[in-house]
C-alpha positions as CSV (number, residue, x, y, z in Angstrom):
1,M,-63.8,-40.3,-35.9
2,F,-60.9,-37.9,-35.2
3,H,-60.3,-35.5,-32.4
4,E,-60.7,-31.9,-33.7
5,S,-56.9,-31.4,-33.4
6,I,-56.1,-34.2,-35.8
7,H,-55.5,-33.1,-39.4
8,K,-57.8,-35.4,-41.5
9,D,-55.1,-35.8,-44.2
10,L,-52.0,-35.9,-42.0
11,L,-53.6,-38.2,-39.3
12,I,-51.6,-36.3,-36.6
13,N,-51.9,-33.0,-34.9
14,S,-49.1,-31.2,-36.8
15,Y,-47.6,-28.1,-35.2
16,G,-47.9,-26.1,-38.4
17,S,-51.7,-26.8,-38.5
18,H,-52.0,-26.0,-34.8
19,L,-50.3,-22.6,-35.3
20,R,-52.5,-21.8,-38.3
21,L,-55.6,-22.5,-36.3
22,R,-54.3,-20.7,-33.2
23,F,-53.1,-17.5,-35.0
24,G,-55.2,-17.5,-38.2
25,C,-52.4,-17.5,-40.7
26,R,-49.2,-19.3,-41.7
27,V,-46.6,-19.1,-38.9
28,S,-43.0,-20.2,-39.2
29,K,-40.2,-20.6,-36.7
30,V,-37.0,-18.7,-37.5
31,N,-33.9,-20.1,-36.0
32,V,-31.5,-17.7,-34.3
33,D,-28.0,-18.5,-32.8
34,G,-27.7,-16.4,-29.7
35,G,-24.1,-17.4,-29.0
36,F,-24.9,-19.6,-26.0
37,T,-22.9,-22.5,-24.6
38,C,-24.0,-25.5,-22.5
39,P,-23.4,-26.5,-18.9
40,N,-22.6,-29.9,-20.2
41,R,-19.7,-28.5,-22.1
42,D,-18.1,-25.8,-19.9
43,G,-17.6,-28.1,-16.9
44,T,-20.6,-26.9,-14.8
45,K,-22.4,-30.2,-15.4
46,G,-19.8,-32.0,-17.6
47,T,-17.6,-31.7,-20.6
48,G,-17.8,-32.9,-24.1
49,G,-21.5,-32.5,-24.4
50,C,-24.0,-35.2,-25.5
51,I,-22.5,-38.1,-27.4
52,F,-24.5,-37.2,-30.5
53,C,-24.3,-33.4,-30.4
54,D,-23.0,-31.2,-33.2
55,N,-25.3,-28.1,-33.3
56,N,-24.0,-27.1,-36.7
57,S,-25.5,-30.3,-38.2
58,F,-29.1,-29.3,-37.4
59,S,-29.0,-25.6,-37.7
60,P,-30.0,-23.8,-40.9
61,E,-27.2,-22.1,-42.8
62,G,-26.9,-18.5,-41.9
63,T,-27.7,-18.9,-38.2
64,K,-24.3,-18.2,-36.7
65,A,-23.4,-16.3,-33.6
66,D,-21.1,-13.9,-35.5
67,V,-24.1,-12.7,-37.5
68,S,-26.2,-10.1,-35.7
69,Q,-29.5,-11.4,-34.2
70,E,-31.4,-8.9,-36.2
71,K,-29.9,-10.0,-39.5
72,Q,-30.5,-13.7,-38.7
73,M,-34.2,-12.8,-38.0
74,I,-34.6,-10.6,-41.2
75,D,-33.0,-13.2,-43.4
76,G,-34.9,-16.1,-41.8
77,M,-38.3,-14.3,-42.1
78,A,-37.6,-13.4,-45.8
79,Y,-36.7,-17.1,-46.5
80,H,-40.0,-18.4,-45.0
81,R,-42.0,-15.7,-46.7
82,R,-40.6,-16.7,-50.1
83,R,-40.8,-20.5,-49.5
84,L,-44.0,-20.9,-47.6
85,G,-45.9,-17.6,-47.8
86,S,-45.6,-17.2,-44.0
87,E,-47.1,-14.1,-42.5
88,K,-46.1,-14.3,-38.8
89,F,-43.0,-15.7,-37.1
90,I,-41.7,-17.3,-33.9
91,I,-38.1,-16.6,-33.2
92,Y,-36.4,-19.9,-32.1
93,F,-33.3,-19.6,-29.9
94,Q,-32.0,-23.1,-30.8
95,K,-28.3,-23.7,-30.5
96,F,-27.0,-25.1,-27.2
97,T,-28.8,-23.9,-23.9
98,N,-30.6,-20.7,-24.5
99,T,-31.5,-19.9,-20.9
100,Y,-27.8,-20.4,-19.7
101,A,-26.8,-16.8,-19.3
102,P,-27.4,-13.9,-16.9
103,V,-31.0,-12.8,-16.9
104,D,-30.1,-9.3,-18.2
105,R,-28.6,-10.8,-21.3
106,L,-31.6,-13.0,-21.8
107,R,-34.0,-10.1,-21.4
108,D,-32.1,-8.1,-24.0
109,M,-32.1,-10.9,-26.6
110,Y,-35.7,-12.0,-26.1
111,T,-37.0,-8.4,-26.1
112,R,-35.1,-7.6,-29.3
113,A,-36.6,-10.7,-30.9
114,L,-40.1,-9.3,-30.2
115,T,-39.6,-5.8,-31.7
116,C,-40.6,-6.9,-35.2
117,P,-44.4,-6.5,-35.6
118,D,-44.6,-9.8,-37.5
119,V,-43.0,-11.7,-34.6
120,I,-45.7,-13.2,-32.4
121,G,-43.4,-14.9,-29.9
122,I,-40.3,-16.9,-29.0
123,S,-39.3,-20.5,-28.6
124,V,-36.4,-21.2,-26.3
125,G,-34.4,-24.5,-26.4
126,T,-32.9,-25.4,-23.1
127,R,-32.0,-28.2,-20.7
128,P,-34.2,-29.2,-17.7
129,D,-31.3,-28.5,-15.3
130,A,-30.5,-25.0,-16.8
131,L,-33.8,-23.2,-16.4
132,G,-33.1,-20.9,-13.5
133,D,-35.8,-19.0,-11.5
134,D,-34.8,-15.7,-13.0
135,A,-35.1,-17.0,-16.6
136,L,-38.4,-18.7,-15.9
137,A,-39.8,-15.5,-14.3
138,L,-38.7,-13.5,-17.4
139,L,-40.3,-16.0,-19.8
140,T,-43.5,-16.0,-17.7
141,E,-43.6,-12.2,-17.9
142,I,-43.2,-12.3,-21.7
143,A,-45.9,-14.9,-22.0
144,R,-48.4,-12.5,-20.7
145,T,-48.3,-10.6,-24.0
146,H,-46.6,-13.0,-26.5
147,Y,-46.5,-16.6,-27.4
148,V,-43.7,-18.4,-25.5
149,C,-42.6,-22.0,-25.9
150,I,-39.9,-23.7,-23.7
151,E,-38.3,-26.6,-25.5
152,L,-36.9,-29.1,-23.0
153,G,-34.4,-31.7,-24.2
154,L,-35.1,-35.1,-22.5
155,Q,-34.0,-37.5,-25.3
156,S,-34.7,-40.6,-23.3
157,M,-36.4,-41.5,-20.0
158,D,-34.0,-44.4,-19.3
159,A,-31.4,-43.6,-16.7
160,S,-28.7,-45.8,-18.2
161,T,-29.3,-44.3,-21.7
162,L,-29.0,-40.8,-20.3
163,K,-25.7,-41.8,-18.7
164,W,-24.5,-43.5,-21.9
165,M,-25.1,-40.4,-24.0
166,N,-23.4,-38.2,-21.4
167,R,-26.6,-36.2,-21.0
168,G,-25.8,-34.8,-17.6
169,H,-29.3,-34.7,-16.2
170,T,-31.9,-37.1,-14.9
171,L,-35.5,-37.9,-15.7
172,A,-36.4,-36.5,-12.3
173,E,-34.8,-33.2,-13.2
174,Y,-36.9,-33.1,-16.4
175,L,-40.1,-33.9,-14.6
176,K,-39.3,-31.1,-12.1
177,A,-38.7,-28.6,-14.9
178,V,-42.1,-29.5,-16.5
179,E,-43.8,-29.0,-13.1
180,R,-42.2,-25.6,-12.7
181,V,-43.2,-24.4,-16.2
182,A,-46.7,-25.7,-16.1
183,G,-49.5,-23.2,-15.4
184,R,-47.6,-20.2,-16.4
185,G,-49.1,-19.6,-19.9
186,I,-46.0,-21.0,-21.5
187,D,-46.1,-23.9,-24.0
188,I,-43.9,-26.9,-23.2
189,C,-42.2,-28.9,-26.0
190,T,-40.2,-32.0,-25.3
191,H,-37.4,-33.4,-27.5
192,L,-37.0,-37.2,-27.8
193,I,-34.7,-39.5,-29.8
194,Y,-35.4,-43.1,-30.7
195,G,-32.7,-45.6,-31.6
196,F,-30.3,-45.7,-28.6
197,P,-28.7,-49.0,-27.7
198,G,-31.3,-50.9,-25.7
199,D,-34.2,-49.0,-27.1
200,S,-37.2,-51.1,-28.1
201,R,-40.8,-50.4,-29.2
202,T,-41.9,-51.5,-25.7
203,S,-39.6,-48.9,-24.0
204,F,-40.6,-46.3,-26.5
205,L,-44.3,-46.9,-25.7
206,K,-43.5,-46.4,-22.1
207,T,-42.1,-43.0,-23.0
208,A,-45.4,-42.3,-24.9
209,D,-47.4,-43.1,-21.8
210,L,-45.2,-40.8,-19.7
211,M,-45.6,-38.0,-22.2
212,A,-49.4,-38.6,-22.3
213,G,-49.6,-37.9,-18.6
214,L,-47.7,-34.6,-18.6
215,P,-48.9,-31.1,-19.4
216,L,-47.1,-30.9,-22.7
217,N,-48.2,-28.9,-25.8
218,S,-45.9,-30.4,-28.4
219,L,-43.1,-32.9,-29.1
220,K,-40.1,-33.3,-31.3
221,I,-39.0,-36.8,-32.2
222,H,-36.1,-37.9,-34.3
223,Q,-33.9,-40.9,-35.0
224,L,-30.5,-41.3,-33.5
225,H,-28.0,-40.4,-36.2
226,A,-24.3,-39.9,-36.3
227,V,-22.6,-36.8,-37.6
228,R,-18.9,-36.2,-38.2
229,G,-16.8,-35.0,-35.3
230,T,-19.0,-36.6,-32.6
231,R,-18.3,-39.4,-30.2
232,L,-21.3,-41.2,-31.6
233,A,-19.8,-41.2,-35.1
234,E,-16.6,-42.6,-33.7
235,L,-18.4,-45.5,-32.1
236,Y,-20.3,-46.2,-35.3
237,E,-17.2,-46.1,-37.5
238,N,-15.4,-48.4,-35.1
239,K,-18.4,-50.9,-35.4
240,Q,-19.2,-50.4,-31.7
241,L,-22.7,-49.2,-32.4
242,R,-25.7,-50.3,-34.5
243,L,-28.1,-47.7,-35.8
244,I,-31.7,-48.6,-36.5
245,S,-33.2,-49.0,-40.0
246,C,-35.8,-46.7,-41.5
247,E,-38.4,-49.5,-41.2
248,E,-37.7,-49.9,-37.5
249,Y,-38.0,-46.2,-36.9
250,V,-41.2,-45.7,-38.8
251,A,-42.9,-48.7,-37.1
252,A,-41.8,-47.5,-33.6
253,V,-42.9,-43.9,-34.3
254,C,-46.3,-44.9,-35.5
255,D,-46.8,-47.1,-32.4
256,F,-45.8,-44.1,-30.3
257,L,-48.2,-41.7,-32.1
258,E,-51.1,-44.1,-31.7
259,R,-50.6,-43.8,-27.9
260,L,-50.1,-40.0,-27.9
261,P,-53.0,-37.8,-26.9
262,A,-54.4,-35.7,-29.8
263,H,-53.9,-32.4,-28.1
264,I,-50.1,-32.7,-28.2
265,S,-48.9,-31.3,-31.5
266,I,-46.0,-32.8,-33.4
267,Q,-43.2,-30.4,-34.3
268,R,-40.7,-32.9,-35.7
269,L,-40.6,-36.5,-36.8
270,Y,-37.2,-36.8,-38.3
271,G,-33.7,-35.5,-37.9
272,S,-31.6,-34.6,-40.9
273,A,-28.0,-33.4,-41.3
274,P,-26.1,-32.0,-44.3
275,L,-24.8,-34.9,-46.5
276,D,-21.2,-33.8,-46.0
277,Q,-21.7,-34.1,-42.2
278,L,-23.9,-37.2,-41.9
279,V,-22.2,-40.5,-41.2
280,A,-25.2,-42.7,-40.7
281,P,-27.9,-43.8,-41.2
282,A,-28.2,-42.7,-44.8
283,W,-31.9,-43.1,-45.6
284,G,-31.9,-40.6,-48.4
285,L,-35.0,-38.8,-47.2
286,K,-35.7,-35.1,-46.6
287,N,-37.8,-34.0,-43.6
288,N,-41.0,-33.6,-45.5
289,Q,-40.5,-37.0,-47.2
290,M,-40.1,-38.8,-43.9
291,W,-43.3,-37.1,-42.6
292,Y,-45.2,-38.7,-45.4
293,V,-43.5,-42.1,-45.0
294,I,-44.9,-42.1,-41.4
295,I,-48.3,-40.7,-42.4
296,N,-48.6,-43.3,-45.2
297,E,-47.8,-46.1,-42.6
298,L,-50.5,-44.7,-40.3
299,R,-52.9,-44.7,-43.3
300,R,-51.9,-48.3,-44.2
301,R,-52.7,-49.3,-40.6
302,G,-55.9,-47.4,-40.6
303,T,-54.8,-45.6,-37.5
304,W,-54.1,-42.0,-36.3
305,Q,-52.5,-40.1,-33.4
306,G,-54.3,-41.0,-30.2
307,C,-56.4,-43.8,-31.6
308,A,-55.2,-46.4,-29.1
309,L,-56.3,-44.1,-26.3
310,V,-59.8,-43.9,-27.8
311,D,-59.9,-47.7,-28.1
312,E,-58.9,-48.0,-24.5
313,T,-61.6,-45.6,-23.4
314,L,-64.3,-47.4,-25.3
315,R,-63.2,-50.8,-24.0
316,A,-63.4,-49.4,-20.4
317,G,-66.9,-48.3,-21.1
318,N,-66.1,-44.6,-20.5
319,Y,-68.1,-43.1,-23.3
């Protein structure tokens, strides 16, 4: 019934399961703060950053630029060994735009991340409009011997929504970045958010269809949520913004997953923030709990990731 990539209990192609099959052991991502900034903050592309952005709210405690990269790695690997029994690690350069620096600095940081024998590769979070030719060439070089994933923030495919959130790039720039990365032996992950003003299940399914047609390896999806100190929180507290309910989010994500090809693994299905920073929505769920809320809804429906695409193929007679 399922594509071989779909976990029979989880009903999706989970990234953790994908890594275990690919590398033969438990693999965890270790977050590192490399001290980067963002072209949407320093005036190159804009100022103020995205309307929802406060990197401290979604970064693990201990990942701070004033802590050495090596200590962040050592502490992070020790944590995942204790908690999950992980054997191998991917160093995740997460905060802000992690290709937005001279290539010599990037080479130094990426190379240092790979010196530990238990590190199998790196994951680099960046913007579609901040992936220079030098940075891409460097990552292509590293990908010849190590796992490399480039994580491109898109958030929404809608032009008016991108403008509203002060994103500072277009869908066309995202598509061009995917085209430039494809075929280089580098995994591509895309970040999406659901729950912006004007979002609907119909528009979200259009996004699923777009993702289905691109050479992506994985996705991160989470709900729009407001954390203290952001413009989004201001809008919410001034009653200028409605945030979606848990029920709305779960239904939309399940619809999305049903239309997503099975070969695309899912890295994230929920965004959380420390309780002292979260403004709304307060759903009272941890990341792993939300995963199972979504999985249980798929189970209730009798569906799984990619099942709608299978149905369409059968209806078309393309066996």
